[in-house]
C-alpha positions in Angstrom: -62.2 23.6 20.5 -66.0 23.3 20.5 -66.3 20.2 22.5 -65.4 16.5 23.0 -64.8 14.7 19.7 -66.4 11.3 19.9 -64.4 8.4 18.4 -67.0 5.7 19.0 -69.5 5.1 21.8 -68.5 7.0 24.9 -64.8 7.2 24.0 -63.7 10.7 23.0 -60.4 12.3 21.9 -58.5 13.0 25.2 -57.8 16.7 25.0 -54.8 16.6 27.5 -53.1 14.1 25.2 -53.4 16.2 22.0 -50.4 18.3 20.9 -51.1 21.3 18.7 -48.5 23.0 16.5 -49.3 26.1 14.4 -47.4 27.5 11.4 -47.9 29.9 8.6 -50.2 28.6 5.9 -50.0 29.1 2.2 -53.0 30.2 0.1 -55.3 33.2 0.1 -55.3 35.8 2.8 -53.4 38.8 1.5 -51.1 40.5 4.0 -52.8 38.6 6.8 -51.3 35.3 5.7 -47.7 36.6 6.3 -48.3 37.3 10.0 -50.7 34.6 11.3 -50.1 31.0 12.1 -53.2 29.4 10.7 -52.0 26.0 9.6 -52.7 23.4 12.3 -50.8 20.2 13.0 -52.5 17.9 15.5 -50.5 15.0 17.1 -51.8 12.1 19.2 -49.5 9.5 20.8 -51.5 6.5 19.9 -48.9 4.0 21.3 -48.8 5.7 24.7 -52.4 6.6 25.3 -54.5 5.2 28.0 -57.7 6.7 26.7 -58.5 3.9 24.3 -59.4 0.3 25.2 -56.4 -2.0 24.7 -58.2 -3.9 21.8 -58.9 -0.7 20.0 -55.4 0.5 20.5 -53.9 -2.6 19.0 -56.3 -2.5 16.0 -55.5 1.2 15.4 -51.7 0.6 15.7 -51.9 -2.2 13.1 -54.2 -0.4 10.7 -52.5 3.0 10.8 -48.9 1.7 10.9 -48.0 3.5 7.6 -49.2 6.8 9.0 -47.5 6.6 12.4 -44.1 8.1 13.3 -42.8 6.5 16.5 -46.4 5.6 17.5 -47.6 9.2 17.0 -50.5 9.9 14.6 -50.4 13.4 13.0 -53.1 15.2 11.1 -52.7 18.5 9.3 -55.3 21.1 8.3 -54.8 24.3 6.3 -57.9 24.7 4.3 -59.4 27.6 6.1 -58.1 31.1 6.7 -58.8 31.0 10.5 -56.8 29.0 12.9 -59.9 28.1 14.9 -61.6 26.5 11.9 -58.4 24.6 11.0 -58.3 23.3 14.6 -61.9 22.1 14.3 -61.1 20.4 11.0 -58.0 18.7 12.3 -59.8 17.4 15.4 -62.8 16.1 13.4 -60.4 14.4 11.0 -58.4 12.8 13.8 -61.6 11.5 15.4 -62.8 10.1 12.1 -59.5 8.4 11.4 -59.4 6.8 14.8 -63.1 5.7 14.5 -62.4 4.0 11.3 -59.1 2.4 12.6 -60.7 1.1 15.8 -63.8 -0.4 14.2 -64.3 -4.1 14.6 -63.4 -6.2 11.6 -66.4 -7.0 9.3 -68.3 -10.2 9.9 -66.9 -13.1 8.0 -69.0 -14.0 4.9 -70.6 -17.5 5.1 -70.4 -19.4 1.9 -73.7 -20.9 0.8 -74.4 -23.3 -2.0 -75.7 -21.9 -5.3 -79.5 -22.4 -5.5 -80.6 -25.0 -8.0 -82.8 -22.5 -9.9 -79.9 -20.2 -10.4 -77.7 -23.0 -11.7 -80.5 -24.2 -14.1 -81.0 -20.7 -15.5 -77.3 -20.3 -16.1 -77.0 -23.6 -17.9 -80.2 -22.9 -20.0 -78.7 -19.5 -21.0 -75.4 -21.1 -21.9 -77.2 -23.7 -24.1 -79.2 -21.0 -25.8 -76.1 -18.9 -26.6 -74.4 -22.0 -27.9 -77.3 -22.8 -30.3 -77.3 -19.1 -31.4 -73.6 -19.3 -32.2 -73.9 -22.7 -33.9 -76.6 -21.2 -36.2 -74.1 -18.6 -37.4 -72.1 -21.2 -39.3 -71.2 -20.9 -42.9 -74.2 -21.0 -45.2 -74.9 -23.7 -47.8 -74.0 -23.8 -51.6 -76.3 -20.8 -52.5 -73.6 -18.5 -51.0 -70.6 -19.8 -52.8 
C-alpha cells in the first residue's frame, strides 16, 4: 500500500488490523485473468478495533449495521487489472466509508419565525391569483 489512509484528523486505517483476501477477478485480461488473483477483499473488524475513539466506533457500528457481518466491515474491489491498484481502491473506499460513518451528526436546525415581509408577499400573491381566477368566470349574455 502507498501509505496511511486517513479516516479523519489524525486517525488512520490501522494496517495491522486489516485483513486482505485475493481471488480471481472477472473481466478483461485475456489469459492473464485465469492465472492471477486480482480481485481484492478488504476486511476490518470494526467491533473489535482499538484504533478508533469509542464515540466514533459506536457511531460507525450504528450507521453501518446493515453492511457488517459479525462486526466486520468488508469492501471489495475488482475494477482494475492489477492487484496493487485494486488494493489501493479498496483501502481508499474503506477509509471513505469509515470517515462518513464516524462523522458527527449534523447541527440541529433552529426554527425561526417566518419574516413579516415574506408572509405579506405570499398573501398578496394569493389574493392576486384569486382575483385572476375570479375574472375567468362565465361571460355575460353576449356569449349565450
